[in-house]
PLY file of the C-alpha trace (Angstrom):
ply
format ascii 1.0
element vertex 245
property float x
property float y
property float z
element edge 244
property int vertex1
property int vertex2
end_header
-5.78 19.66 2.03
-3.80 16.97 3.79
-4.49 16.67 7.61
-1.34 16.30 9.37
-0.88 15.35 13.02
2.01 15.19 15.37
2.85 11.51 16.24
1.43 10.73 19.71
3.30 9.55 22.55
2.80 5.67 22.33
1.61 3.71 25.53
3.34 0.69 26.73
0.24 -1.24 25.30
0.93 0.42 21.87
4.51 -0.77 21.91
3.31 -4.23 22.92
0.96 -4.34 19.85
3.89 -3.20 17.49
6.27 -5.88 18.96
3.99 -8.76 18.80
2.61 -7.76 15.26
6.23 -7.30 14.08
7.27 -10.82 15.24
4.15 -12.54 13.86
4.33 -10.79 10.42
8.02 -11.54 10.06
7.56 -15.13 10.85
4.50 -15.39 8.46
6.22 -13.52 5.47
9.32 -15.79 5.49
9.37 -16.92 1.89
6.11 -15.40 1.14
7.07 -11.72 0.65
8.87 -10.31 -2.23
12.62 -10.02 -1.49
12.57 -6.35 -1.75
10.43 -6.01 1.33
12.63 -7.89 3.74
15.70 -6.17 2.41
14.07 -2.74 2.95
12.99 -3.72 6.55
16.58 -4.46 7.27
17.95 -1.37 5.54
15.64 0.92 7.39
16.49 -0.68 10.83
12.74 -1.59 11.33
12.63 -3.92 14.45
10.45 -5.34 17.22
11.98 -3.25 20.04
10.00 -0.04 19.60
7.74 2.02 17.37
10.00 3.93 14.88
10.23 7.76 15.33
8.53 8.99 12.38
10.60 12.08 11.76
13.76 10.08 11.86
12.39 7.40 9.55
10.94 9.96 7.17
14.45 11.57 6.80
16.07 8.14 6.17
13.24 7.13 3.59
13.80 10.56 1.96
17.63 9.91 1.78
17.22 6.57 0.15
14.19 7.08 -2.13
13.31 10.72 -2.38
9.81 10.16 -0.71
8.58 11.98 2.25
6.38 10.39 5.07
3.52 12.58 6.03
1.69 12.04 9.51
-1.99 11.95 9.29
-4.43 11.71 12.15
-7.30 10.28 10.20
-7.79 8.24 7.07
-7.73 10.13 3.84
-10.28 9.63 1.05
-8.95 8.00 -2.39
-8.77 11.62 -3.99
-6.79 13.21 -1.19
-4.52 10.28 -0.78
-3.71 9.69 -4.53
-2.71 13.11 -5.39
-0.20 13.09 -2.51
1.66 10.31 -4.42
2.20 12.76 -7.28
4.29 14.81 -4.92
6.18 11.64 -3.75
4.59 11.94 -0.39
3.19 8.99 1.59
0.52 9.60 4.36
1.07 7.56 7.42
-1.51 7.04 10.09
-0.27 7.86 13.57
-2.88 5.55 15.34
-1.89 2.00 16.12
-4.59 -0.65 16.14
-6.12 -1.78 19.45
-5.78 -5.52 20.59
-9.31 -6.29 19.36
-8.26 -5.69 15.77
-4.90 -7.46 16.17
-5.46 -9.83 13.17
-7.35 -7.43 10.90
-7.64 -3.72 11.04
-10.59 -2.54 9.11
-8.72 0.73 8.39
-5.17 1.76 7.82
-3.29 2.35 11.02
0.61 2.86 12.00
1.60 -0.77 11.64
-0.11 -1.15 8.21
1.48 1.99 6.94
5.03 1.76 8.49
5.64 -1.96 8.40
3.53 -2.66 5.04
3.98 0.53 2.92
7.17 2.22 3.84
9.67 -0.52 3.10
8.30 -1.06 -0.38
9.03 2.71 -1.08
12.66 1.78 -1.24
12.19 -0.32 -4.48
12.65 2.08 -7.36
10.33 0.43 -9.68
7.43 0.33 -7.12
7.99 3.89 -5.95
7.80 4.96 -9.64
4.55 2.97 -10.08
3.02 4.97 -7.19
4.19 8.18 -8.40
2.64 7.45 -11.94
-0.63 6.62 -10.19
-0.48 9.85 -8.34
0.26 11.82 -11.59
-2.76 10.31 -13.11
-4.85 11.05 -10.39
-3.77 14.66 -10.29
-4.57 14.91 -14.27
-8.24 13.71 -13.79
-10.89 16.42 -14.15
-12.72 17.43 -10.98
-15.93 15.31 -10.56
-14.63 12.42 -12.81
-15.52 10.01 -10.22
-15.73 6.76 -12.52
-12.05 7.28 -13.52
-11.00 8.12 -10.05
-12.60 4.89 -8.88
-10.88 2.86 -11.43
-7.42 4.41 -10.62
-8.18 3.56 -7.08
-8.96 -0.08 -7.93
-5.54 -0.25 -9.68
-3.75 1.08 -6.60
-5.93 -1.07 -4.19
-5.17 -4.50 -6.00
-1.43 -3.68 -6.31
-0.17 -1.50 -3.46
-2.73 -2.79 -0.88
-3.43 -6.41 -1.95
-0.99 -7.31 -4.82
0.97 -10.49 -5.42
3.76 -11.00 -8.06
5.43 -13.95 -9.43
8.99 -14.44 -8.04
10.81 -17.67 -8.92
7.66 -19.11 -10.37
5.68 -18.57 -7.20
3.14 -15.85 -5.97
4.87 -13.67 -3.51
3.15 -10.77 -1.48
4.01 -7.16 -1.85
0.68 -5.42 -0.82
0.70 -3.65 2.40
-2.75 -5.03 3.33
-1.19 -8.52 3.05
2.15 -7.63 4.59
0.58 -6.21 7.69
-2.31 -8.57 8.37
-2.01 -12.22 9.59
-5.72 -12.72 8.81
-5.50 -11.40 5.29
-2.53 -13.60 4.62
-4.25 -16.81 5.81
-7.26 -15.93 3.72
-5.05 -15.18 0.61
-3.05 -18.28 0.76
-5.98 -20.54 1.29
-6.52 -22.94 -1.64
-10.19 -21.78 -1.94
-9.37 -18.29 -2.53
-9.11 -17.06 -6.27
-5.83 -15.78 -7.25
-6.20 -15.09 -10.94
-3.32 -13.55 -12.99
-3.41 -9.77 -13.24
-5.46 -8.31 -16.04
-5.79 -4.54 -15.95
-9.27 -4.42 -17.53
-10.54 -6.89 -14.88
-8.80 -5.08 -12.00
-9.96 -1.49 -12.78
-13.70 -2.85 -12.70
-13.39 -4.97 -9.57
-15.13 -3.50 -6.66
-12.90 -2.51 -3.65
-13.62 -4.15 -0.27
-12.19 -1.94 2.56
-13.60 -3.48 5.65
-13.22 -7.22 5.10
-10.99 -9.85 3.39
-10.87 -9.59 -0.47
-12.96 -11.84 -2.55
-9.64 -12.41 -4.80
-6.14 -11.31 -5.26
-4.41 -10.48 -8.42
-0.85 -11.83 -9.32
1.34 -9.90 -11.66
3.24 -11.98 -13.96
6.40 -9.75 -13.62
7.38 -6.82 -11.47
8.25 -4.83 -14.50
4.61 -4.65 -15.55
3.59 -2.35 -12.74
4.81 0.69 -14.63
3.15 -0.54 -17.84
-0.27 -1.02 -16.24
-0.19 2.61 -14.66
0.66 4.05 -18.02
-1.86 2.21 -19.83
-4.68 3.00 -17.36
-3.59 6.68 -17.34
-3.83 6.80 -21.11
-7.44 5.52 -21.05
-8.62 7.56 -18.17
-6.89 11.01 -18.36
-8.16 12.03 -21.86
-11.83 11.10 -21.04
-12.88 14.74 -19.72
-11.29 16.24 -22.86
-13.39 14.11 -25.14
-16.50 14.72 -23.17
-16.02 18.55 -23.55
-15.34 18.50 -27.24
0 1
1 2
2 3
3 4
4 5
5 6
6 7
7 8
8 9
9 10
10 11
11 12
12 13
13 14
14 15
15 16
16 17
17 18
18 19
19 20
20 21
21 22
22 23
23 24
24 25
25 26
26 27
27 28
28 29
29 30
30 31
31 32
32 33
33 34
34 35
35 36
36 37
37 38
38 39
39 40
40 41
41 42
42 43
43 44
44 45
45 46
46 47
47 48
48 49
49 50
50 51
51 52
52 53
53 54
54 55
55 56
56 57
57 58
58 59
59 60
60 61
61 62
62 63
63 64
64 65
65 66
66 67
67 68
68 69
69 70
70 71
71 72
72 73
73 74
74 75
75 76
76 77
77 78
78 79
79 80
80 81
81 82
82 83
83 84
84 85
85 86
86 87
87 88
88 89
89 90
90 91
91 92
92 93
93 94
94 95
95 96
96 97
97 98
98 99
99 100
100 101
101 102
102 103
103 104
104 105
105 106
106 107
107 108
108 109
109 110
110 111
111 112
112 113
113 114
114 115
115 116
116 117
117 118
118 119
119 120
120 121
121 122
122 123
123 124
124 125
125 126
126 127
127 128
128 129
129 130
130 131
131 132
132 133
133 134
134 135
135 136
136 137
137 138
138 139
139 140
140 141
141 142
142 143
143 144
144 145
145 146
146 147
147 148
148 149
149 150
150 151
151 152
152 153
153 154
154 155
155 156
156 157
157 158
158 159
159 160
160 161
161 162
162 163
163 164
164 165
165 166
166 167
167 168
168 169
169 170
170 171
171 172
172 173
173 174
174 175
175 176
176 177
177 178
178 179
179 180
180 181
181 182
182 183
183 184
184 185
185 186
186 187
187 188
188 189
189 190
190 191
191 192
192 193
193 194
194 195
195 196
196 197
197 198
198 199
199 200
200 201
201 202
202 203
203 204
204 205
205 206
206 207
207 208
208 209
209 210
210 211
211 212
212 213
213 214
214 215
215 216
216 217
217 218
218 219
219 220
220 221
221 222
222 223
223 224
224 225
225 226
226 227
227 228
228 229
229 230
230 231
231 232
232 233
233 234
234 235
235 236
236 237
237 238
238 239
239 240
240 241
241 242
242 243
243 244
């Protein structure tokens, strides 16, 4: 069951964290993020001045995309999180990071979710990819941990830390990159591997949730998102049926 939480009243310190993060990420992402991101930030009216009202923002996101934002007070595990995507619901943490985690938050927070994830929901192809991943998770048999782990890796190396070629250059679209200065600097470092996206490699790559990633995968084209979700679902979802035959 999804643990929901009312959005807290944010302190002046929280508002300052939002403002400085917003300014810095906006500057860092210039010509680095996919065009759809910047367009959606403007369309939603996200700005440095104040933390958005989650209820108002959710209504606008629903109007534009059909997705709802669901406030949560604590991080959800992969299984609980992914099945929400099947309902076109996106969980949003209500806690914003403290100053000590300014450059890199070890777990999702309000800025990561609202600034990093929510704008991308307005891109129809990306939103349908998330929905497809959610439906695949929903169809998995209870206890099929290996399949769920592979599906989570697909989500993780796309929606959280993905890049895609645009005008011949890798551009950021994963929320973990869009919302973290430290992760961006690590990702664009010439020493950091950025191989082209390969579904079989991605699904077997360990997920690193508490430190910078060892590598980032670059999609050759945005349109391939839907294809890789469908391909992996075709591999994973029938497994329980074959095992019980």
